[in-house]
C-alpha positions as semicolon CSV with decimal commas, in nm:
position;residue;x (nm);y (nm);z (nm)
1;M;10,689;11,239;27,203
2;Q;11,019;11,332;27,079
3;L;11,125;11,349;26,759
4;N;11,450;11,342;26,647
5;A;11,533;11,492;26,288
6;V;11,829;11,567;26,110
7;F;11,864;11,710;25,818
8;D;11,828;11,594;25,488
9;H;12,029;11,761;25,248
10;E;11,917;11,620;24,866
11;S;11,510;11,655;24,968
12;S;11,526;12,002;25,080
13;K;11,719;12,123;24,769
14;I;11,491;11,910;24,564
15;S;11,116;12,042;24,747
16;D;11,329;12,366;24,770
17;K;11,210;12,363;25,157
18;I;11,352;12,230;25,428
19;I;11,317;11,898;25,519
20;F;11,419;11,727;25,845
21;S;11,377;11,378;25,862
22;S;11,417;11,024;26,079
23;D;11,478;10,668;26,005
24;D;11,329;10,479;26,346
25;I;11,065;10,693;26,545
26;E;10,851;10,486;26,781
27;L;10,492;10,610;26,759
28;T;10,348;10,444;27,052
29;R;10,005;10,478;27,160
30;K;10,085;10,692;27,422
31;D;10,192;10,907;27,188
32;I;9,842;10,888;26,969
33;A;9,657;10,985;27,263
34;E;9,855;11,330;27,340
35;L;9,807;11,370;26,968
36;K;9,423;11,338;26,978
37;E;9,398;11,519;27,281
38;K;9,617;11,816;27,145
39;K;9,439;11,849;26,853
40;L;9,677;11,738;26,574
41;I;9,514;11,389;26,503
42;N;9,142;11,318;26,524
43;Y;8,924;11,016;26,394
44;V;9,196;10,764;26,527
45;L;9,173;10,528;26,755
46;E;9,468;10,411;26,942
47;E;9,317;10,058;27,085
48;T;9,299;9,907;26,765
49;L;9,685;9,955;26,661
50;P;9,963;9,785;26,787
51;E;10,147;9,940;27,125
52;V;10,419;10,006;26,895
53;I;10,471;10,095;26,509
54;H;10,851;10,154;26,435
55;C;10,827;10,458;26,170
56;Q;11,010;10,695;25,927
57;V;10,910;11,050;25,977
58;L;10,966;11,381;25,731
59;I;10,938;11,663;25,927
60;F;10,826;12,023;25,651
61;V;10,907;12,347;25,830
62;E;10,666;12,632;25,728
63;P;10,613;12,973;25,765
64;P;10,494;13,044;26,051
65;L;10,654;12,854;26,317
66;K;10,523;12,559;26,179
67;A;10,598;12,232;26,083
68;K;10,441;11,921;25,855
69;V;10,445;11,569;26,087
70;M;10,452;11,297;25,843
71;L;10,526;10,965;26,067
72;F;10,495;10,601;25,781
73;N;10,578;10,301;25,742
74;N;10,534;10,078;25,393
75;D;10,560;9,750;25,548
76;F;10,286;9,775;25,853
77;I;9,947;9,648;25,729
78;L;9,706;9,806;25,950
79;P;9,523;9,574;26,199
80;Q;9,152;9,402;26,134
81;E;9,051;9,586;26,442
82;A;9,195;9,943;26,276
83;E;8,968;9,854;25,941
84;D;8,632;9,675;26,166
85;E;8,607;10,060;26,325
86;P;8,556;10,293;26,019
87;F;8,397;10,554;26,151
88;L;8,661;10,597;26,444
89;N;8,911;10,565;26,221
90;K;8,813;10,773;25,913
91;V;9,097;10,967;25,930
92;L;9,392;10,710;25,948
93;L;9,236;10,456;25,692
94;E;9,217;10,743;25,466
95;Q;9,548;10,904;25,478
96;C;9,670;10,453;25,451
97;K;9,465;10,433;25,148
98;A;9,575;10,760;24,976
99;H;9,929;10,669;25,034
100;G;9,961;10,266;25,028
101;W;10,102;10,246;25,311
102;F;10,050;10,365;25,692
103;W;10,068;10,703;25,749
104;M;10,053;10,968;25,936
105;E;10,056;11,374;25,935
106;F;9,893;11,696;26,161
107;M;10,044;11,999;26,146
108;M;10,152;12,223;26,472
109;P;10,333;12,513;26,638
110;L;10,659;12,438;26,622
111;Y;10,684;12,594;26,977
112;D;10,424;12,372;27,071
113;K;10,644;12,177;27,404
114;S;10,435;11,838;27,381
115;I;10,599;11,752;27,108
116;K;10,975;11,797;27,155
117;I;11,171;11,814;26,806
118;D;11,515;11,828;26,795
119;F;11,650;11,926;26,467
120;T;12,028;11,809;26,392
121;F;12,218;12,024;26,120
122;D;12,403;11,821;25,967
123;T;12,596;12,024;25,703
124;F;12,895;11,775;25,596
125;H;12,737;11,562;25,266
126;P;12,879;11,279;25,081
127;G;13,220;11,411;24,805
128;E;13,219;11,699;24,966
129;K;13,584;11,797;25,086
130;V;13,533;11,888;25,489
131;N;13,795;12,166;25,563
């Protein structure tokens, strides 16, 4: 899995945490299977989901060397097949219900090489003078 995220200056300032975000991540069935294999998520049956779900991502950097990753799409509705497997999709269904749309989150160590996260620190903000 490859995540490219940009430092979210405004969210970080408001929350007093280091937050990165991205507007378009393609979450695939293969990605979900890899997350399950790494035991980062459970109770998600990827066969009941489409091949690709376009998501936004928020990444909260947590000490020591961890990241809380949240993948979401407020326009995506879970297919009926996912609802038909309430035990095998327990965590996914709970997270989606709690947020009101597609939502998948997990904690991971930043040093995990199976999930590559490219962080970009964009220091220019609208309204600022460039030296």
